[in-house]
N, C-alpha and C positions, 0 to 999 in steps of 0.2 A: 241497651243498644249503644249508648255513648261509650260506656266502659269497654265493651267488646271492640268497638272501632278504635279506641285509644290503645288498647293492648295490641291489636293487629298492626297498628301503625308503628308502635315501638318495636315489636318483633321484626317487622319487615325492615325497619331502619337498622337494627342491630345486625341482621343477616346481611344486608347490603354492605354495611361497613366492614364486616368480617371478610366477605368474599371479594368485594371490589377494592378494599383498602388494605388493611393490615395483612390479611392472609396472602393477598397477591404480592404485596411488598416482600413478605418473608419468603415466599416461594421464589421470587426473582433473586433475592440474595442467596438462597440456597443453590440454585442452578448456576449463578454467577461464580460462586465459590468452587463448585465442582468443575466448571470449565477452566478456572484458573489452575486448579491442581493438575489437570491433564495437559496444560499448555507446554509445548516444546517446539523449538525452531519457528517461533512466531515473530510477528512484528509488533513493537510497542509504539503507539502514537501518543505523544504528549501534547494535549490541548485539542479541543474540538471547536476551534474558532473558524475563521474564514479559510485559512490554509489547511488546518487539521481536518476539517470536515471533507474537503476535497480529497485529501490523502486517504481518508477512511473509505470513501466511496470508490476510489480507484482500486484500493486493496480488496475491497469486497467484490468488485467486478472481476478481479483476477483470481479470486478464490483463495486469497492469502488468509491464514489464521492471524488474528490480531487482538491485542489488548489495548484499550484506550484509557489513558490517565486524564481525568478531567476534574477540575476544582468546583465547577458549577453543577449542582445537583438538579437544577431546574430543567435541564435539557435531557432528561433521562430517556424518554421514549424514542427519539431519533437514534440515540446510541444503542438502545436495546435492539432495534431493528437491524442495525448494521454490524456492531461489534460482537465478537465472540465472547468477550468478557470486559468488564469495566472496573476500574479502580478509582474511587473518588478520593481526591486529595491533591496536594501540590507535589509535582514531580521533583522539586529540589530536595525533597525529603528522601533520603536513601532508602528508608523503610518502605516508602510507597513504591519505589522502583523495584525493590525486592518482592513486594506483594504482587507486582505485575509480571514477575518471573524473569527479571533481567538476566539472571545467570544462565537461563535456558533459552533465551531469545536469540534470534539470528540478526535482528536489526532494530534500530530505534529511530523514529522520525520526531524531531523536536521542533514544534511550531509555535512556541510561545512568543508573544509580541515583545517581551522584555529580553534584550540581548544578554544582559548580565545573568539572568536566570538560565538562559540557553547554554551559556558557557559553563555554568556550574553543573548543569545536568549532564553535559557532555563529559566533563571531568569525572563526575561520579560514575557515569555509565561505563566509561573506559576502565576505571579502576575495578568495578564490579564484574566486568566481562571483557577481558582483553581482546577476544576474538569478535566482538560485536561490530557490526557495520553501523556507523553513526552518520545520520543525515540531519543537518540542522538548518534552520532559518536564521537569517541575520538581516539587520536593517542598515548597518553601516559597514564600510570596508574595513575599518580598524577592528571591528568585532570578528570579521571573517578570519583575519590572521590569528586572533586569540582562540577562536574555535578550533582551528587546525592544530594549534599548539596543545589545546585541551584534549585532543584525540579524535575530533570529527574527521570522517573520511571525505565528506562532501558538504559544502556550504552553499545554500541557495539564497539569493537576494531577490525576493519577489518584486520589490519596488523598482529595482534596476532593470529586471527583465520586462516589467510592464512598460517602462519608458522606452526601452529598445524596441519592443514590439510595436508601440504606437508610431515611432519614427519610421520603422520599416514598412508600415502601411502606406507611406508616401514613397520611400525609396525603392521598396521591393514588393509591390502590392500582390503580384502573382504568387510569389513565394509564400507570403503570409496567408493568402487564400488557400493554397495547397495545405499548409500546416494546419489551418483551421478545420479543413476537411478531415485531417487525421485525428484531431482532438475531439471532434464532436461525438456525442453519445451515439448518434445514428450516422456516424461518418461514412463517407464513400469508401475510404481506405482504412486499413488497419495495419499496424506494425507489430510484429511478434518476434521475440527472441527464442531461438531454438538451440538448446545445448546438445552436444555430442551424445550425452548419456540418454537423451530422450529419443534418439533415432532408433528405428528397428535395427536389429543386428545385421541384416542383409545390406544395410546402407552405411555401415560404419567405415568402410574403406572406399566408398564410391565418391566420385567427383561430381560437381554440379552438372556437368555434361552427361555423365552416366545416369544420374538420378532423373535427368530430363524434367526438372521441376516446372519450368515454364509451360511446356506442352502438356504435362500430366495434370497440372492444377490451375494454371493461369497466374500463380503467384511468382514473384521475382525475388532473388537474393540481392538485397541492397548493399549489404556489407558483410565482411567476415572478420571476426575477432579471434586472434590467435590465443593459445593458452597463456601466453605472457601478457596479454591485454592490449596489444597493438591492433589498430583497425585498418582494414583495407576496403575502401569504397569500391563498389562495382567490381567484385573479384572476378578473375578469369574463370572460364568454364572448367579448367583443370584443377580448381581448388577442391581440396578434400578437408572435411571438418574433422579436426583431430580431437582427442580426449582433452577436455578442459576448455575447448574453443566454443564459439557461438556463431550462428548465422542470424542475420537480421533480415526478416522476411517481410515484404510489402505485398498487399493484395486486398481485394474486397473481403467482406466478412465470409462469403461463401467460398472464396478461393482459399482463405486461411483454413477454413473447416476441411476443405478437400485436401489441403496439404497435410493437415494433422491426421486425417484418416489414412492417407496413402503412406506417409513416411514415419509417423511417430508411434511409439508404443501406446497401447491402451492404458489409461490411468485407472 
């Protein structure tokens, strides 16, 4: 009886090790590799720290395909739940960027805490993909200029934004309260970008007045971006969304859904 119990324990331990450990790990590596091979027009996020994790969650919520480059293998499970694919390693290594599909990516978000590494990654990314949109974090203003020279399109300074936000809680409390409602996960309001190409064909040449957006859905057109990139806040009712242009729409979650059902093509 003792021998049978010992054998049963060893067999169960081996089976548990295979299916819960090594086999599961190998299966995850296989699926991860397959996802990487299919990736195109995706977003690469460098670093899954404080800023990187927020970027990943926002991209996931928006339905964007993404690859995360992370050096720390101990945070595997949260990444598996959110990212489409993961590349473990340091993003300053060009081979790691290539493994993440930098040549086929549409954008990269660089969130490392080290400014020097962020500059180097931006430089490498721009060289590997000249058409890539590069968004990078920076801690110091001098780094901001270097990142722009290295090829970054947009540089964000979280520490500076945080200080400004705190000061405006005193100087403009109602404005900050409104913005917080927009940023919340279950926020009262939502802001969406609508491209001309997303509109149903019958609305391609229609003005805001002719579309009757407010009365049809309850949502409002906050701004209009021309094909050249210039913004017009609170555009007149005669505004027509041209090819390459965007509308910025404000409304509750249900109003945004109603707008999408009424005016946008089905995905």
